[in-house]
N, C-alpha and C positions, 0 to 999 in steps of 0.2 A: 501593621504587622507585615513582615517580609514573607513573600511567597517563596516556596521552595523552587529552586531552579530545575530545569530539565535534567541537569546532571545529577542533582541530589535525588530526584525522583528515580532516575535510571539506576543509581547505585542501591537505593532502598528496594526497588523492585527486583534487582539482581539477587540481593540477599534473601528477600521473601521467597523468590522462586527456588532458590537453593534449599531453603528450609522445607518448602513444600515437596520438592523432589526427594529429599531425604526422609520426609514424613515426620519432621520434628516440630512440635508445638513450642510456643514461647516458654511454657512451663518446663518442658524438657530441655530447652536451650539453657535455661537458668541452671539446671542440674549439670549439664554437660560443661558449661563454662566453669562452674565451681570445681569440677574435676580437674581442670587445667589451671586452677588458682585465680580465676576471675570472678569477683563478687558483683553480681548484678541482680536486680529485682525484676520480676516479670513486667510490672507496670513501667519501669524505666526502659526496658527493651521495646515494649509496645509503643511508647512515646517516641523513642529514637527512630523507629521504623516508620511511624506515622508522619513525623516531621521530615524525615530524610536527612537529619543532621546527626552525624556521628563520625568518629575519626576512622582513618584507614586502619589504625591499630585495632579498633573494635571490630571492623569488618573481618580482618584476618583472624582475630580471636574466635569469632563466630564460625568462620569457615574451618578453622582448626578443630574446634569443639565438635563439629558435626562430621569431621573426617572427610571434608571435601578436598579431593585431590586436584580437581580442575573446576573451572567455572565457565559458563557460556556467556559471552559478552555480546 
């Protein structure tokens, strides 16, 4: 099994922190993504963030869905 890299962990933590900052749960994120036309299931989001493996497009979709205008890197 491949371990997630430091970069993958950093990006996953960045998204998790933004969700926490916005007070958005994974269930709420599913609803917010649906509002912008992105079909995801809560379990899939949970798995993506746990693994740290997701596309840049998914990251931007999540940030757009929670109305994040800027992120802290």
